[in-house]
Backbone of each chain as ProteinMPNN parsed JSONL, in Angstrom:
{"seq_chain_A": "MSEPQLPDRPFTKEEEERKRAIAMQRDPAKRWRLIQEMITWAEANMKPEHRRNRPRQPHQK", "coords_chain_A": {"N_chain_A": [[5.725, 14.946, -14.871], [8.301, 12.99, -13.451], [10.637, 14.17, -11.027], [14.241, 14.638, -10.96], [16.045, 12.164, -9.148], [17.665, 10.4, -6.471], [19.157, 7.311, -7.328], [17.803, 4.209, -6.202], [19.499, 2.403, -3.726], [20.817, -0.966, -3.771], [18.634, -3.27, -2.198], [17.081, -1.37, -0.846], [14.347, -1.444, -0.115], [14.297, -3.633, 1.626], [15.938, -2.685, 3.656], [14.45, -0.502, 4.502], [12.195, -1.835, 5.534], [13.386, -3.234, 7.596], [14.204, -1.168, 9.328], [11.707, -0.137, 10.028], [10.53, -2.309, 11.312], [12.061, -2.448, 13.62], [11.386, 0.017, 14.74], [8.686, -0.425, 15.284], [8.798, -2.337, 17.211], [9.304, -0.913, 19.442], [6.971, -0.204, 20.604], [5.08, -2.416, 21.622], [2.399, -2.808, 22.363], [0.939, -1.071, 20.768], [1.611, -2.11, 18.29], [0.361, -4.612, 18.436], [-2.308, -3.779, 18.672], [-2.673, -2.641, 16.136], [-2.395, -4.856, 14.474], [-4.611, -6.392, 15.253], [-6.644, -4.63, 14.498], [-6.259, -4.632, 11.75], [-6.982, -7.226, 11.022], [-9.684, -7.218, 11.704], [-10.599, -5.182, 10.01], [-9.988, -6.287, 7.519], [-11.631, -8.531, 7.467], [-14.113, -7.29, 7.361], [-13.982, -6.127, 4.893], [-13.57, -8.009, 2.948], [-14.718, -10.053, 0.217], [-17.952, -11.526, 0.57], [-17.915, -14.36, 0.325], [-15.385, -15.008, 1.071], [-15.127, -14.494, 3.725], [-14.249, -15.515, 6.941], [-15.845, -15.547, 9.139], [-18.416, -15.777, 8.314], [-21.99, -16.367, 8.084], [-22.98, -19.754, 8.384], [-23.798, -21.936, 5.686], [-26.578, -24.093, 4.893], [-25.563, -26.559, 3.857], [-23.07, -26.651, 4.833], [-20.738, -27.914, 7.192]], "CA_chain_A": [[6.958, 14.184, -15.053], [9.042, 12.829, -12.215], [11.83, 14.987, -10.907], [15.447, 13.829, -10.758], [16.111, 11.602, -7.814], [18.764, 9.475, -6.258], [18.779, 5.924, -7.586], [17.75, 3.371, -5.012], [20.578, 1.449, -3.508], [20.288, -2.326, -3.659], [18.029, -3.642, -0.921], [16.468, -0.239, -0.157], [13.076, -1.861, 0.507], [14.607, -4.496, 2.758], [16.472, -1.836, 4.719], [13.31, 0.255, 5.026], [11.37, -2.737, 6.348], [14.137, -3.547, 8.822], [14.109, -0.003, 10.231], [10.34, -0.02, 10.547], [10.295, -3.397, 12.26], [12.681, -2.042, 14.888], [10.575, 1.103, 15.299], [7.417, -0.964, 15.794], [9.071, -3.112, 18.435], [9.4, -0.004, 20.589], [5.637, -0.074, 21.209], [4.415, -3.695, 21.308], [0.947, -2.719, 22.539], [0.409, -0.429, 19.553], [1.778, -3.071, 17.2], [-0.688, -5.617, 18.576], [-3.582, -3.129, 18.343], [-2.765, -2.464, 14.685], [-2.624, -6.176, 13.87], [-6.017, -6.756, 15.481], [-7.485, -3.761, 13.672], [-6.143, -5.058, 10.35], [-7.773, -8.439, 10.839], [-11.092, -6.803, 11.738], [-10.882, -4.419, 8.788], [-9.946, -7.203, 6.372], [-12.84, -9.352, 7.519], [-15.247, -6.466, 6.936], [-13.818, -5.657, 3.516], [-13.433, -9.101, 1.99], [-15.947, -10.518, -0.401], [-18.655, -12.379, 1.54], [-17.529, -15.768, 0.249], [-14.047, -15.19, 1.648], [-15.114, -14.179, 5.152], [-14.189, -16.694, 7.806], [-16.872, -15.451, 10.167], [-19.71, -15.63, 7.646], [-22.982, -17.352, 8.52], [-22.869, -21.057, 7.712], [-24.883, -22.349, 4.8], [-27.118, -25.373, 5.374], [-24.782, -27.713, 3.477], [-21.761, -26.601, 5.456], [-20.662, -28.508, 8.528]], "C_chain_A": [[7.703, 14.128, -13.715], [10.286, 13.704, -12.211], [13.05, 14.103, -10.7], [15.515, 13.328, -9.322], [17.326, 10.697, -7.703], [18.305, 8.077, -6.645], [18.739, 5.145, -6.287], [18.993, 2.507, -4.928], [19.979, 0.049, -3.555], [19.721, -2.538, -2.26], [17.432, -2.459, -0.161], [15.196, -0.674, 0.565], [13.346, -2.724, 1.747], [15.119, -3.668, 3.943], [15.35, -0.999, 5.333], [12.45, -0.62, 5.936], [12.071, -3.091, 7.656], [14.026, -2.396, 9.82], [12.72, 0.094, 10.844], [10.049, -1.113, 11.569], [10.88, -3.056, 13.626], [11.852, -0.946, 15.555], [9.283, 0.556, 15.917], [7.621, -1.773, 17.065], [9.163, -2.22, 19.668], [8.053, 0.147, 21.284], [4.834, -1.339, 20.892], [2.897, -3.627, 21.418], [0.302, -2.104, 21.291], [0.488, -1.397, 18.373], [0.668, -4.117, 17.236], [-2.06, -5.032, 18.234], [-3.754, -3.026, 16.828], [-3.004, -3.794, 13.969], [-4.087, -6.581, 14.035], [-6.961, -5.924, 14.617], [-7.443, -4.2, 12.206], [-7.003, -6.291, 10.093], [-9.263, -8.09, 10.804], [-11.48, -6.084, 10.451], [-10.943, -5.353, 7.575], [-11.213, -8.05, 6.325], [-14.05, -8.567, 6.985], [-15.175, -6.084, 5.466], [-13.627, -6.76, 2.487], [-14.784, -9.435, 1.374], [-16.619, -11.51, 0.537], [-18.193, -13.834, 1.515], [-16.158, -16.047, 0.853], [-14.012, -14.959, 3.147], [-15.127, -15.454, 5.966], [-15.363, -16.717, 8.782], [-18.269, -15.311, 9.57], [-20.708, -16.633, 8.219], [-22.83, -18.641, 7.731], [-24.068, -21.296, 6.801], [-25.365, -23.732, 5.24], [-26.232, -26.571, 5.038], [-23.412, -27.724, 4.141], [-21.806, -27.233, 6.838], [-20.211, -27.452, 9.521]], "O_chain_A": [[7.725, 15.097, -12.956], [10.902, 13.946, -13.249], [12.916, 12.944, -10.308], [15.082, 14.014, -8.396], [17.925, 10.291, -8.699], [17.181, 7.689, -6.327], [19.537, 5.385, -5.381], [19.467, 1.959, -5.924], [18.769, -0.112, -3.397], [20.265, -2.046, -1.272], [17.287, -2.534, 1.059], [14.987, -0.316, 1.724], [12.7, -2.56, 2.783], [14.765, -3.933, 5.092], [15.308, -0.81, 6.548], [12.025, -0.173, 7.001], [11.427, -3.231, 8.696], [13.786, -2.615, 11.007], [12.574, 0.373, 12.034], [9.393, -0.863, 12.58], [10.274, -3.338, 14.66], [11.637, -0.965, 16.767], [8.846, 1.034, 16.964], [6.718, -1.878, 17.895], [9.108, -2.703, 20.799], [7.998, 0.581, 22.434], [3.999, -1.33, 19.988], [2.185, -4.295, 20.669], [-0.743, -2.561, 20.826], [-0.437, -1.493, 17.567], [0.103, -4.469, 16.201], [-2.879, -5.69, 17.592], [-4.834, -3.287, 16.297], [-3.729, -3.849, 12.975], [-4.723, -7.051, 13.092], [-7.942, -6.433, 14.076], [-8.454, -4.149, 11.505], [-7.672, -6.384, 9.064], [-10.009, -8.607, 9.972], [-12.539, -6.335, 9.876], [-11.822, -5.232, 6.722], [-11.792, -8.256, 5.258], [-14.889, -9.105, 6.262], [-16.193, -5.753, 4.858], [-13.531, -6.486, 1.291], [-15.839, -9.14, 1.935], [-15.933, -12.261, 1.231], [-18.092, -14.471, 2.563], [-15.816, -17.2, 1.116], [-12.987, -15.198, 3.786], [-15.919, -16.362, 5.711], [-15.815, -17.784, 9.198], [-19.186, -14.801, 10.214], [-20.302, -17.648, 8.784], [-22.577, -18.606, 6.527], [-25.195, -20.909, 7.11], [-24.623, -24.463, 5.897], [-26.142, -27.507, 5.832], [-22.673, -28.702, 4.023], [-22.793, -27.1, 7.562], [-20.08, -27.74, 10.711]]}, "seq_chain_B": "MNVDAILSALNTHDVDYVLIGGVNFLLNHAPVLTFDVDIWIQDEKQNREQLTAALMDLKAEWGPDDLHWKPVGPDVAWLMRQNVFCLTSNEGAIDIFREVKGLEGCYAECKARAGAKRTGSGIQYSSLSDEDMLRCQEALDLAQQHHDRVKYLREVIARKGQTP", "coords_chain_B": {"N_chain_B": [[-4.546, -2.134, 12.053], [-5.871, 0.653, 10.503], [-7.178, 0.938, 7.654], [-9.067, 2.469, 6.339], [-8.852, 4.94, 7.659], [-6.314, 5.742, 6.884], [-6.575, 5.975, 4.081], [-8.557, 7.916, 4.039], [-7.224, 10.134, 5.103], [-5.379, 10.641, 3.071], [-7.153, 11.253, 1.007], [-8.42, 13.521, 2.07], [-6.397, 15.385, 1.941], [-6.131, 15.649, -0.723], [-4.291, 13.999, -2.066], [-2.64, 12.696, -4.851], [-2.801, 9.514, -5.716], [-2.314, 5.927, -6.052], [-3.691, 2.973, -4.889], [-1.84, 0.142, -4.143], [-0.44, -3.201, -3.997], [-0.841, -5.573, -1.242], [-3.216, -4.849, 0.19], [-4.783, -3.683, -1.791], [-5.098, -5.907, -3.439], [-6.47, -7.6, -1.706], [-8.866, -6.152, -1.33], [-9.976, -6.333, -3.843], [-9.94, -8.971, -4.66], [-8.985, -11.629, -3.161], [-8.428, -12.992, 0.173], [-5.415, -11.953, 1.678], [-2.504, -12.084, 3.677], [-1.506, -9.188, 5.075], [0.196, -6.392, 6.352], [0.616, -3.748, 5.877], [-0.092, -0.655, 4.197], [0.162, -0.056, 0.859], [1.16, 2.568, -1.084], [1.217, 4.264, -4.088], [2.519, 7.176, -5.312], [1.816, 10.117, -7.241], [4.587, 11.63, -8.514], [5.311, 14.496, -7.895], [6.144, 17.854, -6.897], [4.094, 19.385, -5.541], [2.291, 17.387, -4.926], [3.809, 15.773, -3.291], [4.033, 17.468, -1.139], [1.386, 17.588, -0.295], [1.011, 14.94, 0.38], [2.809, 14.77, 2.527], [1.516, 16.403, 4.388], [-0.761, 14.844, 4.854], [0.446, 12.612, 5.99], [1.439, 13.743, 8.3], [-0.939, 14.289, 9.647], [-1.658, 11.684, 10.165], [0.138, 11.057, 12.019], [2.558, 9.927, 11.239], [5.727, 8.252, 11.16], [9.184, 8.291, 10.323], [12.592, 7.533, 9.506], [15.977, 8.173, 8.474], [17.729, 6.387, 9.477], [18.068, 4.033, 12.216], [18.599, 5.518, 14.51], [17.639, 8.036, 14.014], [14.916, 8.023, 13.788], [11.778, 9.495, 13.538], [8.868, 11.673, 14.028], [7.114, 12.538, 11.028], [7.747, 15.633, 9.558], [6.98, 19.033, 8.434], [8.83, 19.588, 6.42], [9.555, 18.578, 3.208], [11.749, 17.461, 2.054], [12.876, 15.002, 2.704], [11.515, 13.125, 1.235], [12.766, 13.044, -1.172], [14.914, 11.465, -1.028], [14.989, 8.742, -1.753], [13.322, 6.024, -3.525], [11.421, 4.484, -2.26], [9.651, 4.205, 0.805], [9.255, 3.07, 4.11], [6.955, 3.475, 6.561], [5.828, 4.072, 9.939], [2.634, 4.614, 11.516], [-0.053, 6.158, 13.375], [-2.239, 4.767, 12.549], [-1.383, 2.536, 11.314], [1.057, 0.61, 9.401], [2.678, 2.12, 6.627], [3.604, 2.031, 3.268], [5.339, 3.988, 1.044], [5.592, 4.619, -2.335], [7.503, 6.112, -4.808], [8.086, 5.325, -7.239], [7.341, 2.408, -9.068], [8.418, -0.856, -9.423], [8.537, -2.341, -12.585], [6.546, -0.745, -13.512], [7.651, 1.631, -14.19], [7.817, 5.083, -14.752], [5.237, 5.236, -15.661], [3.084, 6.324, -14.29], [0.876, 8.059, -14.882], [-0.517, 6.691, -16.909], [-1.158, 4.317, -15.602], [-2.714, 5.301, -13.553], [-4.844, 6.25, -15.019], [-5.903, 3.85, -15.872], [-6.615, 2.799, -13.477], [-9.141, 1.879, -11.178], [-11.828, 3.801, -9.789], [-12.754, 3.218, -6.693], [-14.517, 1.953, -3.744], [-14.046, 1.365, -0.258], [-15.349, -1.09, 2.092], [-16.637, 0.481, 3.977], [-17.139, 2.709, 2.561], [-15.105, 4.473, 1.852], [-13.424, 6.278, -0.582], [-11.091, 5.198, -3.065], [-8.249, 4.928, -5.253], [-7.661, 2.31, -7.359], [-5.147, 0.135, -8.274], [-5.036, -1.432, -11.442], [-5.918, -4.846, -12.366], [-4.284, -5.825, -14.422], [-2.05, -4.162, -14.265], [-1.271, -4.728, -11.654], [-0.42, -7.339, -12.035], [1.687, -6.911, -13.811], [3.564, -5.596, -12.159], [4.11, -7.566, -10.3], [5.257, -9.519, -11.929], [7.572, -8.27, -12.62], [9.221, -8.528, -10.513], [11.898, -10.333, -8.853], [11.855, -13.898, -8.986], [11.869, -15.021, -6.429], [10.814, -13.014, -4.895], [8.277, -12.656, -5.764], [4.73, -12.808, -5.247], [3.417, -15.682, -5.509], [0.898, -16.829, -5.353], [-0.782, -14.672, -5.765], [-0.027, -13.938, -8.362], [-0.848, -16.145, -9.864], [-3.599, -16.053, -9.388], [-4.262, -13.545, -10.473], [-3.582, -13.9, -13.16], [-5.493, -15.773, -13.881], [-7.86, -14.351, -13.443], [-7.568, -12.272, -15.304], [-7.439, -13.725, -17.652], [-10.012, -14.744, -17.691], [-11.415, -12.434, -18.11], [-10.828, -12.069, -20.666], [-8.771, -10.541, -21.546], [-5.456, -9.421, -22.421], [-2.489, -9.179, -20.521]], "CA_chain_B": [[-4.359, -1.133, 11.008], [-7.139, 1.223, 10.052], [-6.934, 1.32, 6.259], [-9.992, 3.563, 6.004], [-8.31, 6.209, 8.179], [-5.163, 6.116, 6.05], [-7.087, 6.447, 2.782], [-9.288, 9.175, 4.276], [-6.251, 11.236, 5.263], [-4.855, 10.944, 1.731], [-8.219, 11.921, 0.256], [-8.648, 14.847, 2.653], [-5.341, 16.292, 1.485], [-6.101, 15.604, -2.2], [-3.086, 13.35, -2.563], [-2.822, 11.913, -6.081], [-2.17, 8.234, -5.396], [-2.982, 4.688, -6.43], [-3.479, 1.908, -3.908], [-1.244, -1.035, -4.764], [-0.009, -4.156, -2.984], [-1.717, -6.577, -0.648], [-4.548, -4.339, 0.54], [-5.53, -3.551, -3.052], [-5.46, -7.263, -3.876], [-7.505, -8.091, -0.782], [-10.138, -5.462, -1.582], [-10.532, -6.68, -5.154], [-9.933, -10.389, -4.994], [-9.007, -12.7, -2.168], [-7.69, -12.649, 1.387], [-3.965, -12.144, 1.79], [-2.012, -11.553, 4.943], [-0.71, -7.988, 4.82], [0.119, -5.484, 7.488], [0.927, -2.366, 5.517], [-0.834, -0.084, 3.078], [1.127, 0.358, -0.167], [0.64, 3.723, -1.814], [2.07, 4.797, -5.165], [2.12, 8.582, -5.458], [2.284, 10.92, -8.372], [5.816, 12.138, -7.929], [5.566, 15.903, -8.162], [6.398, 18.608, -5.66], [2.875, 19.723, -4.8], [1.694, 16.156, -4.398], [4.626, 15.34, -2.153], [3.669, 18.34, -0.007], [0.07, 17.149, 0.195], [1.251, 13.657, 1.047], [3.444, 15.036, 3.819], [0.466, 16.911, 5.286], [-1.583, 13.691, 5.245], [1.245, 11.772, 6.889], [1.493, 14.423, 9.605], [-2.239, 14.024, 10.286], [-1.665, 10.282, 10.605], [1.252, 10.926, 12.967], [3.495, 8.975, 10.656], [7.127, 8.404, 11.555], [10.185, 7.698, 9.44], [13.939, 8.043, 9.752], [16.983, 7.644, 7.543], [18.368, 5.246, 10.15], [17.389, 3.699, 13.467], [18.808, 6.548, 15.535], [16.969, 9.289, 13.656], [13.5, 7.742, 13.524], [11.048, 10.591, 14.189], [7.629, 12.041, 13.325], [7.232, 13.269, 9.76], [7.504, 17.066, 9.736], [6.526, 19.732, 7.223], [9.865, 19.625, 5.385], [9.319, 17.444, 2.305], [13.006, 17.062, 1.406], [13.169, 13.582, 2.962], [10.882, 12.298, 0.2], [13.609, 13.001, -2.366], [16.109, 10.64, -0.744], [14.949, 7.417, -2.391], [12.037, 5.784, -4.21], [10.46, 3.762, -1.432], [9.768, 4.515, 2.227], [8.373, 2.293, 4.985], [6.682, 4.313, 7.714], [4.8, 3.701, 10.906], [1.71, 5.7, 11.801], [-1.034, 5.777, 14.408], [-3.276, 3.92, 11.962], [-0.775, 1.34, 10.748], [2.255, 0.77, 8.582], [2.42, 2.664, 5.288], [4.725, 2.047, 2.327], [5.178, 5.018, 0.014], [6.404, 4.374, -3.528], [7.538, 7.166, -5.827], [8.227, 4.577, -8.485], [7.017, 1.002, -8.84], [9.149, -1.726, -10.345], [7.67, -2.898, -13.625], [5.642, 0.297, -13.999], [8.441, 2.86, -14.126], [7.473, 6.165, -15.677], [3.889, 5.018, -16.212], [2.052, 6.642, -13.296], [-0.335, 8.652, -15.471], [-1.253, 5.634, -17.622], [-1.708, 3.38, -14.611], [-3.788, 6.008, -12.847], [-5.991, 6.287, -15.933], [-6.488, 2.499, -15.893], [-7.03, 2.425, -12.126], [-10.567, 2.071, -10.925], [-12.252, 4.577, -8.616], [-13.532, 2.247, -5.921], [-14.767, 2.308, -2.34], [-13.91, 0.279, 0.713], [-16.634, -1.526, 2.648], [-17.3, 1.574, 4.703], [-17.448, 3.814, 1.646], [-13.985, 5.39, 1.599], [-13.016, 6.178, -1.981], [-9.656, 5.041, -3.318], [-7.897, 4.612, -6.627], [-7.204, 0.921, -7.249], [-4.321, -0.325, -9.406], [-5.768, -2.437, -12.222], [-5.404, -6.216, -12.305], [-3.2, -5.98, -15.384], [-0.851, -3.506, -13.738], [-0.821, -5.522, -10.497], [0.326, -8.492, -12.561], [2.957, -6.418, -14.366], [4.596, -5.329, -11.138], [4.541, -8.847, -9.714], [6.13, -10.225, -12.872], [8.853, -7.562, -12.706], [10.034, -8.881, -9.346], [12.599, -11.61, -8.903], [10.936, -15.0, -8.659], [11.817, -15.238, -4.976], [10.044, -11.925, -4.279], [6.9, -12.652, -6.268], [3.659, -13.499, -4.519], [2.996, -16.605, -6.567], [-0.548, -17.029, -5.276], [-1.424, -13.516, -6.409], [0.252, -13.996, -9.805], [-1.732, -17.175, -10.428], [-4.968, -15.554, -9.292], [-4.435, -12.439, -11.416], [-3.584, -14.451, -14.522], [-6.794, -16.413, -14.111], [-8.88, -13.291, -13.534], [-7.377, -11.553, -16.577], [-7.836, -14.655, -18.729], [-11.491, -14.807, -17.704], [-11.906, -11.186, -18.69], [-10.531, -12.1, -22.086], [-7.803, -9.501, -21.894], [-4.07, -9.817, -22.248], [-1.814, -8.195, -19.68]], "C_chain_B": [[-5.722, -0.65, 10.537], [-6.923, 1.78, 8.631], [-7.819, 2.493, 5.863], [-9.433, 4.911, 6.457], [-7.135, 6.683, 7.333], [-5.641, 6.668, 4.702], [-7.821, 7.778, 2.95], [-8.33, 10.355, 4.398], [-5.676, 11.632, 3.905], [-5.903, 11.698, 0.919], [-8.443, 13.343, 0.753], [-7.625, 15.855, 2.139], [-5.156, 16.245, -0.036], [-4.808, 15.011, -2.739], [-3.451, 12.546, -3.808], [-2.075, 10.596, -5.88], [-2.957, 7.089, -6.025], [-2.668, 3.666, -5.346], [-2.959, 0.674, -4.638], [-1.025, -2.088, -3.665], [-1.124, -5.019, -2.414], [-3.109, -6.08, -0.318], [-5.399, -4.171, -0.722], [-5.977, -4.917, -3.56], [-6.589, -7.812, -3.009], [-8.866, -7.468, -1.087], [-10.799, -5.946, -2.872], [-10.704, -8.165, -5.391], [-10.08, -11.312, -3.795], [-8.178, -12.313, -0.947], [-6.194, -12.911, 1.254], [-3.546, -11.526, 3.116], [-1.111, -10.366, 4.645], [-0.883, -7.035, 5.982], [0.658, -4.104, 7.154], [0.071, -1.955, 4.325], [0.191, 0.449, 2.089], [0.498, 1.431, -1.049], [1.663, 4.159, -2.855], [1.606, 6.22, -5.429], [2.58, 9.148, -6.796], [3.442, 11.749, -7.854], [6.114, 13.561, -8.367], [5.52, 16.68, -6.86], [5.117, 18.87, -4.861], [2.242, 18.479, -4.181], [2.493, 15.626, -3.204], [4.313, 16.19, -0.924], [2.326, 17.906, 0.575], [0.184, 15.806, 0.926], [1.843, 13.882, 2.433], [2.42, 15.549, 4.824], [-0.423, 15.758, 5.762], [-0.833, 12.814, 6.236], [1.377, 12.419, 8.265], [0.184, 14.226, 10.356], [-2.279, 12.619, 10.874], [-0.591, 10.006, 11.66], [2.239, 9.843, 12.51], [4.917, 9.29, 11.119], [8.024, 7.688, 10.554], [11.558, 8.243, 9.831], [14.91, 7.445, 8.754], [17.767, 6.487, 8.147], [17.668, 5.06, 11.492], [17.481, 4.829, 14.505], [18.022, 7.82, 15.26], [15.518, 9.074, 13.249], [12.667, 8.789, 14.251], [9.769, 10.9, 13.408], [7.925, 12.797, 12.027], [6.878, 14.727, 10.004], [7.155, 17.724, 8.414], [7.558, 19.795, 6.1], [9.733, 18.381, 4.503], [10.603, 16.897, 1.677], [13.3, 15.58, 1.585], [12.597, 12.693, 1.866], [11.703, 12.22, -1.078], [14.78, 12.038, -2.202], [16.153, 9.342, -1.534], [13.551, 7.212, -2.967], [10.991, 5.101, -3.352], [10.748, 4.046, 0.037], [8.787, 3.636, 2.997], [8.198, 3.065, 6.283], [5.788, 3.588, 8.711], [3.826, 4.87, 10.996], [0.749, 5.229, 12.885], [-2.068, 4.815, 13.875], [-2.697, 2.682, 11.3], [0.412, 1.663, 9.863], [1.878, 1.215, 7.171], [3.703, 2.563, 4.471], [4.414, 3.084, 1.255], [6.129, 4.698, -1.142], [6.329, 5.596, -4.434], [7.642, 6.538, -7.201], [7.963, 3.107, -8.164], [7.715, 0.159, -9.888], [8.18, -2.369, -11.334], [6.737, -1.862, -14.234], [6.353, 1.654, -14.029], [8.0, 3.862, -15.196], [6.06, 6.099, -16.232], [2.781, 5.426, -15.241], [0.756, 7.118, -13.945], [-1.177, 7.587, -16.178], [-1.902, 4.666, -16.634], [-2.855, 4.018, -13.84], [-5.044, 6.043, -13.725], [-6.69, 4.922, -15.987], [-7.044, 2.094, -14.529], [-8.516, 2.705, -11.942], [-10.789, 2.959, -9.717], [-13.199, 3.681, -7.83], [-13.738, 2.744, -4.501], [-14.541, 1.099, -1.449], [-15.305, -0.08, 1.246], [-17.362, -0.445, 3.405], [-17.416, 2.832, 3.858], [-16.319, 4.791, 1.387], [-13.48, 5.177, 0.175], [-11.501, 5.996, -2.088], [-9.463, 4.707, -4.788], [-7.157, 3.275, -6.613], [-6.408, 0.513, -8.491], [-5.033, -1.473, -10.118], [-5.128, -3.816, -12.078], [-4.195, -6.389, -13.228], [-1.905, -5.347, -14.871], [-0.351, -4.197, -12.471], [0.029, -6.692, -10.968], [1.677, -8.042, -13.111], [3.99, -6.201, -13.262], [5.0, -6.597, -10.406], [5.552, -9.536, -10.631], [7.501, -9.543, -13.021], [9.776, -7.907, -11.543], [10.828, -10.15, -9.624], [11.624, -12.702, -8.468], [10.778, -15.184, -7.152], [10.967, -14.192, -4.274], [8.588, -11.924, -4.714], [5.951, -13.332, -5.281], [3.003, -14.443, -5.529], [1.486, -16.858, -6.554], [-1.291, -15.882, -5.969], [-1.234, -13.558, -7.922], [-0.708, -14.976, -10.476], [-3.176, -16.669, -10.482], [-5.214, -14.475, -10.355], [-4.452, -12.935, -12.86], [-4.93, -15.086, -14.845], [-7.893, -15.366, -14.291], [-8.799, -12.589, -14.889], [-7.786, -12.452, -17.747], [-9.358, -14.726, -18.825], [-12.083, -13.559, -18.318], [-11.644, -11.123, -20.186], [-9.583, -11.019, -22.517], [-6.421, -10.093, -21.782], [-3.363, -8.755, -21.444], [-0.796, -7.374, -20.448]], "O_chain_B": [[-6.605, -1.445, 10.217], [-6.537, 2.935, 8.45], [-7.387, 3.396, 5.147], [-9.527, 5.903, 5.735], [-6.977, 7.88, 7.092], [-5.162, 7.705, 4.244], [-7.716, 8.662, 2.1], [-8.587, 11.435, 3.868], [-5.507, 12.817, 3.621], [-5.584, 12.664, 0.226], [-8.634, 14.262, -0.043], [-7.941, 17.026, 1.928], [-4.158, 16.733, -0.567], [-4.287, 15.47, -3.755], [-4.439, 11.812, -3.821], [-0.844, 10.577, -5.876], [-4.095, 7.253, -6.464], [-1.517, 3.514, -4.936], [-3.55, 0.219, -5.617], [-1.4, -1.86, -2.515], [-2.19, -5.175, -3.009], [-4.087, -6.8, -0.521], [-6.591, -4.48, -0.719], [-7.095, -5.07, -4.05], [-7.541, -8.41, -3.512], [-9.886, -8.157, -1.104], [-12.025, -5.967, -2.982], [-11.513, -8.579, -6.222], [-11.19, -11.726, -3.459], [-7.331, -11.422, -1.017], [-5.774, -13.964, 0.775], [-4.156, -10.574, 3.603], [-0.06, -10.527, 4.025], [-1.977, -6.892, 6.528], [1.104, -3.374, 8.039], [-0.416, -2.787, 3.56], [1.001, 1.308, 2.436], [-0.545, 1.225, -1.669], [2.83, 4.393, -2.537], [0.436, 6.448, -5.734], [3.575, 8.722, -7.382], [3.303, 12.483, -6.875], [7.057, 13.803, -9.121], [4.946, 16.239, -5.864], [5.061, 18.61, -3.659], [1.728, 18.515, -3.063], [1.93, 15.103, -2.242], [4.328, 15.69, 0.201], [2.154, 17.864, 1.794], [-0.463, 15.578, 1.948], [1.421, 13.251, 3.402], [2.456, 15.165, 5.993], [-0.795, 15.701, 6.934], [-1.412, 12.331, 7.208], [1.422, 11.722, 9.279], [0.191, 14.017, 11.569], [-2.856, 12.392, 11.938], [-0.432, 8.879, 12.129], [2.676, 8.988, 13.28], [5.256, 10.433, 11.424], [7.679, 6.636, 10.017], [11.651, 9.315, 10.429], [14.695, 6.344, 8.247], [18.39, 5.703, 7.431], [16.785, 5.837, 11.855], [16.548, 5.056, 15.275], [17.765, 8.599, 16.177], [14.96, 9.843, 12.466], [12.823, 8.963, 15.46], [9.601, 10.452, 12.274], [8.866, 13.588, 11.951], [5.836, 15.029, 10.587], [7.046, 17.05, 7.389], [7.198, 20.031, 4.946], [9.792, 17.257, 5.002], [10.552, 15.976, 0.862], [13.91, 14.962, 0.712], [13.138, 11.62, 1.596], [11.39, 11.433, -1.972], [15.549, 11.825, -3.139], [17.225, 8.891, -1.939], [12.706, 8.105, -2.908], [9.803, 5.131, -3.676], [11.9, 4.119, 0.464], [7.636, 3.474, 2.593], [9.16, 3.286, 7.019], [5.094, 2.628, 8.375], [4.154, 5.988, 10.598], [0.74, 4.057, 13.262], [-2.715, 4.113, 14.651], [-3.445, 1.857, 10.776], [0.728, 2.825, 9.609], [0.893, 0.75, 6.598], [4.769, 2.967, 4.936], [3.35, 3.053, 0.637], [7.331, 4.528, -0.936], [5.244, 6.059, -4.785], [7.316, 7.167, -8.208], [8.331, 2.629, -7.091], [7.616, 0.423, -11.086], [7.129, -2.878, -10.946], [6.202, -2.06, -15.325], [5.713, 2.699, -13.906], [7.838, 3.526, -16.369], [5.722, 6.824, -17.167], [1.658, 4.933, -15.349], [-0.327, 6.643, -13.606], [-2.402, 7.58, -16.06], [-3.048, 4.252, -16.811], [-3.842, 3.359, -13.515], [-6.161, 5.886, -13.234], [-7.91, 4.846, -16.129], [-7.844, 1.163, -14.43], [-9.058, 3.661, -12.496], [-10.044, 2.891, -8.739], [-14.321, 3.421, -8.265], [-13.223, 3.788, -4.1], [-14.81, -0.038, -1.836], [-16.301, 0.55, 0.891], [-18.591, -0.455, 3.467], [-17.751, 3.9, 4.371], [-16.537, 5.833, 0.769], [-13.153, 4.06, -0.225], [-10.735, 6.563, -1.308], [-10.386, 4.264, -5.471], [-6.143, 3.13, -5.931], [-6.921, 0.541, -9.609], [-5.568, -2.376, -9.474], [-3.957, -3.939, -11.719], [-3.207, -7.023, -12.857], [-0.818, -5.906, -15.018], [0.856, -4.251, -12.232], [1.065, -7.0, -10.379], [2.691, -8.709, -12.903], [5.153, -6.578, -13.411], [6.132, -6.694, -9.932], [6.566, -10.066, -10.175], [8.462, -10.157, -13.485], [10.971, -7.612, -11.583], [10.483, -10.937, -10.506], [10.698, -12.463, -7.692], [9.684, -15.467, -6.664], [10.453, -14.439, -3.183], [7.755, -11.261, -4.095], [6.311, -14.283, -4.586], [2.138, -14.036, -6.304], [0.873, -17.074, -7.6], [-2.287, -16.093, -6.661], [-2.156, -13.253, -8.678], [-1.299, -14.678, -11.514], [-3.875, -16.835, -11.482], [-6.234, -14.488, -11.045], [-5.233, -12.456, -13.681], [-5.44, -14.947, -15.956], [-8.743, -15.483, -15.174], [-9.815, -12.343, -15.538], [-8.402, -11.993, -18.709], [-9.916, -14.764, -19.922], [-13.126, -13.611, -18.97], [-12.158, -10.251, -20.886], [-9.564, -10.612, -23.679], [-6.22, -11.124, -21.142], [-3.594, -7.562, -21.645], [-0.146, -6.501, -19.873]]}, "name": "protein", "num_of_chains": 2, "seq": "MSEPQLPDRPFTKEEEERKRAIAMQRDPAKRWRLIQEMITWAEANMKPEHRRNRPRQPHQKMNVDAILSALNTHDVDYVLIGGVNFLLNHAPVLTFDVDIWIQDEKQNREQLTAALMDLKAEWGPDDLHWKPVGPDVAWLMRQNVFCLTSNEGAIDIFREVKGLEGCYAECKARAGAKRTGSGIQYSSLSDEDMLRCQEALDLAQQHHDRVKYLREVIARKGQTP"}
């Protein structure tokens, strides 16, 4: 069972995202590395039919 | 973002969690643009301690405000402040949910319905079910809903012949 907790204020998620966005701007190189890694990871983990970099089928241009 | 590394750290520390959000949708269905890993945790003291240990391994950072943004330390009290936290880490952005809108008080049931799955490189994770993914989308305000995901999930569930 969950323990007692403070109720979330309105817009808690938005405020959390704002703080993180500022924190990530402090290291643009890391932010860019993480974006590139996410794209690579997503490509490797998507279903084959959804991959953009999949081998072309004969009927595809 | 290295999702495998984030899930591995959680698994290594035996964190009781369910993967939710865009990454879970991407792994199970279709591509979506997402740059954070959304984790719903079982909200008990020992699990919060295990989560904190995993976050320290990942060199995660969080702060109550911009001026006090700092690495997550061994003190778990910060996790009691609110229900949702957005962190940075060496492996990418992580959102921690102690409670999920639309699924309040239902962690155990959702975990039981969640599938034990693996990423493409074999990392095990617990995946929020399609029905529960739809429930939490439908609990959001219309402006916050991912309408493409809602449509997709409704179609998938209809094809399965189940009702959400």
